[in-house]
N, C-alpha and C positions, 0 to 999 in steps of 0.2 A: 561494670559496676554502676548502679544508679547514681546520678549526680544530685538528684533532688530528694528531699525528705519524703518518705512514703508513709501514708496514713492508712490504718486499717480499722474500720469500725466493726467491732465484734458483736455489739448489741445496740439496738436503737433505743434511745431513752423515751420516757413517757412524760417528762416534765415540759415546762414552757419552752418554746423555741428560743434559742440564743440569738439575740439581735445586736447589731452594731451599737457600740456605746454603752452596753450594759456589762456589769461584772459577771464573769464566768469562773466557775470553780471545777476543776477536773483532776483526775488522776492520770498519770502517764508512766510508761516504761520505755526506755530507749535501748536498743541493741545495735551493735556494729554490724554492718552487712557482711555476710559470709556465704558466698555462692556454694560452698561445699556442704552446707547444712540443709536438711530437708525443708525447713521453714525459712531459710536464708538468714536466720538470727545467729549472730556470733556472740561475742562477749557483751554482757549487759553493762552499760556505762552509767546509767542513772535511772532511778525509779522513785516517784513520789510515794508509792505504796510501801516501799521498804522503810521510808521515814515516817509513814503513817500521817503525812501532812499533805493535803492536796495542793495543787498549784492554782493560784488565782490571778486573773488578769482582766483587763477591759477589752472587749472584743471590737476589733476594727478601728481602734483609735478614735480620733475625732478632730475637730477644728476649734481653735481658740478664737472666739469672736470678738473678745475685748479684754484688755488688761485694766484692772482698777487698782489704784494705789492710794495709800494713806501714809503720810510722813510719820515716822516713829518719833515720839511714843503716843501719837494720837489714838484715841479710842472712840471717837464720835463717828459711828458707822452709818448714820441715817442717809447721807447722800449716796453711799455705795449701795445700800439696800434698795433705795428708790430706783437706782440705775439697773440693778439686777432684775427687779420686778418689771421694768420697762423692756429690757432685752429679752426676757423669757428664755434663758438658755436651757439646754437639756440637763446641765449639771453645773455646779459651782465648785471650783477648787481654790482653797484658801491656805495661806501660810501665816499663822500667828502662834504665839507661845505665851505662857504665863497669864497675866491679867488680861492682856489683849485677846487671847484665845477664849478665855472665859466669857468676856463681854460679847465678842463677836458671835459665838455659838448661841448664846442666850438671846441676843438681839435678832439673829437670823430666824430663830424659832418664833420669837415674839412678833416679828413682822409677817408671819404666816407663810414664809417662803419654804420652810421645811416640808410642808405638806405636798408640794408639787415639784420642787427643784431639789434633788438630792445634794447634800453637802459632802464633799470629799476634801482631803487635805493631807499635809505632811503629818507625821506621827505626833509632833509636838502640839498639834491643835487639840489633842485630847489626852496627852500623857501628863500626869501630875495635876490635872485640872478637873477630873470627872466629878469629884465631890462637890465642887462649886458649880459645875455646869448642870448637874442633876439630869432629869429626864429630857431636857432640851438637847442633850448630846446623843440620845438613843438613835441608832441607825447610821450615825456618821461613820464613813469609811476612810481609813488612813493607811499609810504605809510607813513602816519603821523597822529597825533592826531588832526589835523586841516586841513581844505581845504578852498579855496576861495569860497564864495557864497554858504554856506550850505543851504541858503534859509529857515532857521528857523526864527521865530519872534525874538528870543533872538539874533541870530547872525546878522540879518539884522539891528536891532536897534543899536547894538554895532558898526557895520561897518559905519553906517550913522553918528553916533556921533563921531567916530574916524576921519573920513574924514573932518567933520566940524571943529574939533579942530586942526588937524595937517596937513590938506591939502594933505594927501596921504593915500593910501590904507593900512590897517593893515595886518600884516603877523603873523606867529605863535609866533614870539617873542613878539609882542604887546599883543596877547592873553594871553601868559604865564605871562607877567607882570601884566596884569589886574587881572588874577586869583590869582596871589600871593598876590595882594593887598586885594582881597576878603577874602582870608584865614587869612591874618593878622587881618583884621577887625573882623572876627568871633572869633579868639583867644583872641584878646584884649577886645572884648565885654564880653567874658566869664569870664575873670579875672579882669574886671573893670579897665583895664589899668595897672595892677600890673605885669610888665614883669618878675618879680622874680618867679611867679607861673608857671614855665615851664611845669610841668606835667599836670596841669589843662588846660593850653593853648593847649598842644598837644592833650589832650583827647577831647577837644571841636572841634578841627579841624577834628579829626578822626570820630566823630559822625556826622559831617555836610555833607550835599549834596551841592556841589558847583554848582551854576547855571551859567555855563560858556557859552560863545559863541560857544565853541567847542562841546557843549552838556553837560548835567549834569554828574558830576563824584563825586566819593567818594575817600577817602584816605585809603590805606591798612594799615595793622599792621606795615609793614616796611616803612610806610610813602611815598609810591609811589601812584600816581593816578591810580584808576581803571576806565578806560576810553575806548571809542570807538577809533578804528584805521581806518582811511579812505584810500581807494584806490583812488588815484588822477591821472589825466592825464593833461599835460600841453597843453593849447590851448589859443592862443591870450594873452600871458603873464599872464595867470591865472592858478593856480593849481585847476582845476575843479574836483569836486567830481564825481567819477564813482559809488562808492558804499561803504558799510562798509566791510572792510577786516577782522576785528575781533571785536566782540561785547563785551564791558565791559572787556577788556583785563587787567589782573593783573600781574604785574611783580612779579615773585616768591620770589624775595628778597633773593636769595641764599647767605649764609654767613652773613646775617644781624642778629644781636642779639636782635633786638627790640621785 
């Protein structure tokens, strides 16, 4: 039995060549190896095509050349932007949220850096902030456990109901609140409303599969979601899904005593 992953190219593409450090979006299907089968393909264990969501990642990784920091809650980014321009990196990765995210994205574009140095970040860099960031956020790529318009039946139904009730589009914060309510409902049902039964409550939630607009997820032993992480790109004031950056990602819960 082969010990290494086998790759079979069935058709050569005609697009631009994939190069190290650039985002790549692909479809894949994985089968268990079975020597008794004519094509050696046993049971299928995963496929992006079945989910109709491609898999996105950055090819070849890269090297962090410098960490730049700004003490919270500071939002004067000129020194950072000057240093970025001097370093001329292939890409900048940033972590900001709320007002800081709005100002950084706008200042980054205003400094002329966006044209030559792509901006990537955590999902909160562009979630709940796009109205204020406007066109300056276009093209920014982030990862998060939710994206606008996943186009699954569950997400579509949730978004339509949310807009009808609140007259605005939902973001990741709305989804998290909705899922928290689902988990409370599961736990309370298991203990028949007796909130004193904390252990039984927690056990019920850990056993459950949460049917979320973000995609179904479970809860790990350390009480963190085991969930898909999406690669998103801003376009037209939406964090549009590019692919799945990591499937069923579980926080290792380092230091957790649960």
